[in-house]
C-alpha angles and dihedrals in degrees: 000000000000116000116192123183114255110263123212123211109261092223091055091050092052091053092049092051093050090051094046092052091061092047094051090051091052091047090054092047093050090046090052089047092051091046092050092050090052093047091051090051093053088050092052093047091051091052095049092048090050089051093051090047093054090047093054091046090053091048091052091046090052090052090049092050093048091049088053094062091040088055090052089054092049090049091051090042089226136091088220110091128189114264092237091055091049091048093049089048092049090050089055091049090054094045103091092174092051100051099286129107135273108269087353124174128179127204133183118198116187124202114174108307092343125093119192109206113198126184119187132180142165119218118238108267095017112147122230121337093340092146128149132217137197119192134181136164128226122204119193110194 
């Protein structure tokens, strides 16, 4: 018995190679497109996570600043605070580099024995009126 390997027509082999080259290029381009889309999604996710983290930090800082003036009221046992103390506190609220908030402003409104402390701020780069507000009330019996 004489076994010879199967031979394939050389012209057919040439056509298959040419077709295969085009398919490989398309496969590489599709893989790059999918990889790029995934990478852009990850960058977007990271940017959004950073934005939420900064927002939470600003909210926490607003609560701490409001607590600071409330502690002053409790120490003095009065919701009425000296104007100089309020001005210094408002300056700290507005000083973003020194522990305050971006575009921050603090106000204290007193009605009877109740003081309403409001801290407002607008994050850097926020469009329009995308401001935030933290408000609390202090009652000194």
